[in-house]
C-alpha positions as a Markdown table, in Angstrom:
| # | Residue | x | y | z |
|---|---|---|---|---|
| 1 | Met | 132.0 | 114.9 | 82.6 |
| 2 | Lys | 128.3 | 114.3 | 81.2 |
| 3 | Ile | 125.8 | 113.8 | 83.7 |
| 4 | Glu | 123.9 | 110.7 | 81.9 |
| 5 | Thr | 120.8 | 110.4 | 82.7 |
| 6 | Glu | 118.6 | 107.5 | 84.6 |
| 7 | Gln | 117.1 | 106.2 | 80.7 |
| 8 | Glu | 120.9 | 107.1 | 79.2 |
| 9 | Gln | 122.2 | 104.9 | 82.2 |
| 10 | Tyr | 119.4 | 101.9 | 81.1 |
| 11 | Asn | 120.2 | 102.1 | 77.8 |
| 12 | Gln | 123.1 | 101.3 | 79.0 |
| 13 | Leu | 123.4 | 98.2 | 81.2 |
| 14 | Ala | 120.6 | 97.1 | 77.7 |
| 15 | Phe | 123.1 | 97.8 | 76.1 |
| 16 | Tyr | 125.7 | 94.7 | 78.4 |
| 17 | Thr | 122.3 | 92.7 | 79.7 |
| 18 | Leu | 121.9 | 92.0 | 75.8 |
| 19 | Ala | 125.2 | 90.6 | 74.7 |
| 20 | Pro | 125.6 | 87.2 | 74.5 |
| 21 | Gln | 125.7 | 85.2 | 78.2 |
| 22 | Gly | 123.4 | 82.3 | 78.2 |
| 23 | Pro | 120.7 | 80.5 | 79.1 |
| 24 | Gln | 119.4 | 82.5 | 81.5 |
| 25 | Phe | 118.8 | 86.2 | 79.4 |
| 26 | Ile | 118.5 | 89.0 | 82.4 |
| 27 | His | 117.9 | 91.2 | 80.9 |
| 28 | Gln | 114.2 | 90.5 | 80.8 |
| 29 | Asn | 115.6 | 90.7 | 84.4 |
| 30 | Leu | 116.6 | 94.2 | 83.9 |
| 31 | Val | 113.8 | 95.0 | 82.0 |
| 32 | Asp | 111.5 | 93.9 | 84.8 |
| 33 | Ala | 113.1 | 95.9 | 87.7 |
| 34 | Tyr | 113.8 | 99.1 | 85.6 |
| 35 | Ala | 109.5 | 99.5 | 84.4 |
| 36 | Ala | 108.2 | 97.7 | 88.1 |
| 37 | Gln | 110.9 | 100.9 | 89.4 |
| 38 | Thr | 109.8 | 103.3 | 87.1 |
| 39 | Thr | 106.3 | 103.0 | 86.0 |
| 40 | Val | 103.8 | 105.6 | 86.8 |
| 41 | Glu | 99.9 | 105.1 | 87.5 |
| 42 | Thr | 99.3 | 106.2 | 83.6 |
| 43 | Asp | 101.6 | 103.4 | 81.8 |
| 44 | Lys | 99.2 | 100.8 | 80.4 |
| 45 | Ala | 98.3 | 98.4 | 83.1 |
| 46 | Ile | 99.9 | 95.4 | 81.6 |
| 47 | Lys | 103.6 | 97.6 | 81.3 |
| 48 | Ile | 103.3 | 97.0 | 84.8 |
| 49 | Thr | 101.2 | 93.6 | 85.6 |
| 50 | Phe | 103.8 | 92.1 | 83.3 |
| 51 | Ala | 107.2 | 93.7 | 85.4 |
| 52 | Leu | 104.9 | 91.8 | 88.3 |
| 53 | Val | 105.0 | 88.5 | 86.7 |
| 54 | Gly | 108.5 | 88.5 | 86.2 |
| 55 | Leu | 110.0 | 90.2 | 89.1 |
| 56 | Tyr | 108.1 | 88.0 | 91.2 |
| 57 | Leu | 109.0 | 84.5 | 88.8 |
| 58 | His | 112.3 | 86.1 | 89.1 |
| 59 | Ile | 112.9 | 86.1 | 93.0 |
| 60 | Glu | 110.2 | 84.2 | 94.3 |
| 61 | Lys | 110.6 | 81.2 | 92.1 |
| 62 | Gly | 113.8 | 81.6 | 91.3 |
| 63 | Gln | 113.3 | 81.2 | 87.1 |
| 64 | Thr | 115.3 | 82.9 | 84.7 |
| 65 | Gly | 115.4 | 85.8 | 82.6 |
| 66 | Arg | 114.2 | 83.9 | 79.8 |
| 67 | Gln | 111.1 | 81.4 | 81.4 |
| 68 | Ala | 109.9 | 84.9 | 82.5 |
| 69 | Gln | 109.8 | 86.4 | 78.9 |
| 70 | Ile | 108.0 | 82.6 | 77.9 |
| 71 | Ala | 106.1 | 83.6 | 80.2 |
| 72 | His | 105.3 | 86.9 | 79.8 |
| 73 | Met | 104.4 | 85.5 | 76.0 |
| 74 | Arg | 102.6 | 82.7 | 76.7 |
| 75 | Leu | 100.3 | 85.7 | 79.1 |
| 76 | Ala | 99.3 | 87.7 | 76.3 |
| 77 | Arg | 98.2 | 85.4 | 73.9 |
| 78 | Arg | 95.8 | 84.5 | 77.0 |
| 79 | Arg | 94.2 | 87.6 | 78.3 |
| 80 | Lys | 94.0 | 91.1 | 77.1 |
| 81 | Asp | 92.6 | 92.5 | 80.0 |
| 82 | Trp | 94.7 | 93.3 | 83.1 |
| 83 | Pro | 94.6 | 94.6 | 86.7 |
| 84 | Arg | 95.9 | 98.5 | 87.5 |
| 85 | Phe | 98.5 | 97.5 | 90.4 |
| 86 | Lys | 98.7 | 101.7 | 92.7 |
| 87 | Pro | 102.5 | 102.3 | 92.6 |
| 88 | Pro | 104.4 | 102.5 | 95.8 |
| 89 | Leu | 105.5 | 105.3 | 97.2 |
| 90 | Glu | 109.3 | 104.8 | 96.8 |
| 91 | Arg | 110.3 | 101.3 | 95.2 |
| 92 | Gly | 113.8 | 100.6 | 96.3 |
| 93 | Ala | 116.9 | 102.3 | 97.0 |
| 94 | Ile | 119.2 | 100.6 | 94.1 |
| 95 | Arg | 118.6 | 102.9 | 91.5 |
| 96 | Val | 119.9 | 101.7 | 87.8 |
| 97 | Gly | 123.2 | 104.0 | 88.4 |
| 98 | Asp | 124.3 | 101.5 | 91.2 |
| 99 | Val | 123.8 | 98.9 | 89.0 |
| 100 | Leu | 126.2 | 100.0 | 85.9 |
| 101 | Ala | 128.6 | 101.2 | 88.7 |
| 102 | Ala | 129.6 | 97.9 | 89.3 |
| 103 | Asp | 132.2 | 96.0 | 87.4 |
| 104 | Thr | 130.6 | 93.6 | 84.6 |
| 105 | Gly | 130.4 | 89.8 | 84.8 |
| 106 | Gln | 129.4 | 88.7 | 87.9 |
| 107 | Glu | 129.1 | 91.2 | 90.3 |
| 108 | Arg | 127.5 | 92.9 | 87.8 |
| 109 | Asp | 125.0 | 90.4 | 87.4 |
| 110 | Ala | 124.1 | 89.9 | 90.8 |
| 111 | Met | 124.1 | 93.7 | 91.1 |
| 112 | Ile | 121.2 | 92.6 | 88.4 |
| 113 | Arg | 120.0 | 89.7 | 91.2 |
| 114 | Lys | 119.6 | 92.8 | 94.2 |
| 115 | Trp | 118.4 | 95.0 | 92.3 |
| 116 | Cys | 115.0 | 92.7 | 91.5 |
| 117 | Glu | 114.9 | 91.6 | 94.5 |
| 118 | Asp | 114.8 | 95.5 | 96.5 |
| 119 | Val | 112.2 | 96.2 | 93.6 |
| 120 | Trp | 109.9 | 93.6 | 94.3 |
| 121 | Ala | 110.3 | 94.0 | 97.6 |
| 122 | Ser | 109.1 | 97.5 | 97.2 |
| 123 | Trp | 105.9 | 96.1 | 95.7 |
| 124 | Glu | 104.4 | 94.1 | 98.7 |
| 125 | His | 100.7 | 95.6 | 98.5 |
| 126 | Val | 100.8 | 92.9 | 95.6 |
| 127 | His | 103.0 | 90.5 | 96.6 |
| 128 | Lys | 99.0 | 88.0 | 97.0 |
| 129 | Gln | 97.4 | 89.5 | 94.1 |
| 130 | Ile | 100.2 | 88.2 | 91.3 |
| 131 | Ala | 101.3 | 84.7 | 92.5 |
| 132 | Gln | 97.5 | 84.3 | 92.6 |
| 133 | Leu | 97.1 | 86.0 | 89.0 |
| 134 | Cys | 101.0 | 83.5 | 88.0 |
| 135 | Glu | 98.9 | 80.3 | 89.5 |
| 136 | Ser | 95.3 | 81.5 | 87.6 |
| 137 | Glu | 96.3 | 82.4 | 84.2 |
| 138 | Leu | 100.3 | 80.1 | 84.0 |
| 139 | Gly | 99.3 | 77.4 | 86.6 |
| 140 | Ile | 102.4 | 78.4 | 89.1 |
| 141 | Thr | 101.0 | 77.5 | 92.8 |
| 142 | Ala | 102.6 | 79.4 | 95.2 |
| 143 | Ala | 104.3 | 76.5 | 96.6 |
| 144 | Ser | 105.9 | 75.5 | 93.0 |
| 145 | Arg | 108.8 | 76.4 | 93.0 |
| 146 | Asp | 110.7 | 76.3 | 89.6 |
| 147 | Ala | 114.1 | 76.6 | 88.7 |
């Protein structure tokens, strides 16, 4: 039996999330969780900033993956200089293989959500900075919940 790498598992999961599934566009949630979980300090600042913004919008603000994708596009048009965030040592217990192991459909979609929550929680040391960035650049306040 072939042992798959994490990247191969991610590719399989990406194929699943890119299948037509409606307006939620959970593929963006997958991309953001994976980027935030696997980033290294030498990655471009935009990669981790966008991943954390996407997770914040999804977990804290109840936004869909499509809404996070649109926010990324708005951010890209507004600014070119991004803050650097030091990755935590541990970035969540749920891994891409755990998500892939869940049955397709509602169970896997729910597992993607749990994975996003798990990864987002591991970046607690930057939650306030991400919230401030979303307020200053996107007008999304800590008190608002845009669903």
